[in-house]
C-alpha positions in Angstrom: 109.3 45.4 92.3 112.6 44.8 93.0 115.4 45.0 90.4 118.7 43.9 89.8 121.6 46.2 90.8 121.8 49.5 89.8 125.2 51.2 90.1 125.3 49.1 93.2 122.1 49.9 94.5 118.7 48.4 94.3 115.8 50.0 92.2 112.4 50.0 93.8 109.0 50.6 92.7 107.0 52.4 95.3 103.4 53.1 95.4 101.8 56.1 97.3 97.6 57.3 98.6 97.1 60.9 97.8 93.2 61.1 96.8 95.0 59.7 93.8 97.2 55.9 93.4 100.3 56.9 91.8 103.8 55.2 91.1 107.6 56.3 92.4 110.8 54.9 92.2 113.8 55.1 94.7 117.0 53.5 94.8 117.8 51.5 98.2 121.4 50.7 99.3 122.7 47.1 98.1 124.2 45.8 100.9 121.5 47.4 103.4 118.2 48.1 101.6 116.6 49.9 104.6 118.8 52.7 103.3 117.8 55.1 101.0 120.3 56.2 98.4 118.3 58.0 96.2 114.7 58.7 95.7 112.4 60.8 93.1 109.9 62.7 95.1 107.1 63.3 93.0 105.3 60.5 91.3 106.4 59.3 88.0 103.4 57.2 87.3 100.1 59.1 87.6 96.6 58.1 86.1 95.9 60.1 83.1 94.4 57.2 80.4 90.7 56.5 80.9 91.6 53.1 81.9 93.5 53.9 84.5 90.4 56.6 85.7 87.9 54.4 85.5 84.9 55.7 87.8 83.5 52.5 87.6 85.0 50.6 90.0 88.2 52.3 92.3 89.2 55.5 90.2 92.7 57.4 89.5 94.9 54.2 90.6 98.4 53.3 89.6 100.5 50.6 91.2 103.6 48.8 89.9 103.3 45.4 90.4 106.5 44.0 88.5 109.4 45.4 86.3 112.0 44.0 83.4 115.0 44.9 82.8 115.7 44.9 79.1 119.4 44.2 77.9 119.1 47.4 75.7 118.6 49.6 78.6 114.6 49.4 78.8 112.3 49.1 81.9 109.1 47.5 81.5 106.8 48.5 84.3 103.9 45.9 84.7 100.9 47.9 87.0 97.5 47.8 87.8 95.0 50.4 86.5 92.1 51.4 88.5 91.9 47.7 90.0 90.3 46.5 87.0 93.2 46.6 83.9 97.1 45.3 84.2 99.0 47.9 82.0 102.7 48.2 80.8 104.9 51.4 80.7 108.4 51.6 79.9 111.3 54.3 80.5 115.2 53.8 80.1 116.6 52.7 83.7 119.2 55.1 82.9 116.6 58.3 83.4 115.2 56.7 86.6 118.5 56.0 88.0 120.0 59.7 87.5 116.4 61.2 88.4 116.5 59.4 91.9 120.1 60.8 92.3 119.0 64.1 91.5 117.5 64.2 94.6 120.2 65.0 97.2 120.2 61.7 100.1 121.6 63.1 102.8 118.0 63.5 104.8 117.2 60.0 103.1 120.2 57.6 103.5 118.8 56.4 107.1 115.2 56.4 106.4 113.8 52.7 106.6 112.1 51.9 103.6 109.0 50.2 103.8 
């Protein structure tokens, strides 16, 4: 889910699979979104609720599908859980941007976002 600019960058939600399907966040360059300007290396959305770990279909899965930036600075993140449920998580946008910027971006500046 691509979001509006945050300090001259796009904020991008991403998913990854390592036996547990989690969600992460990165900042992309506003002019050239193939350049990653900041990245939280560890997942920030991890299955932990019963509906996210439901063994009846596809356990241990969360995948961000959309987000809304609220005027009060809150980000609403809509995500799928275990391929059976839609859920909502919230976070302060500033906290997510700061977390992305805490990771040195030198090794990410020329990476291609996929």
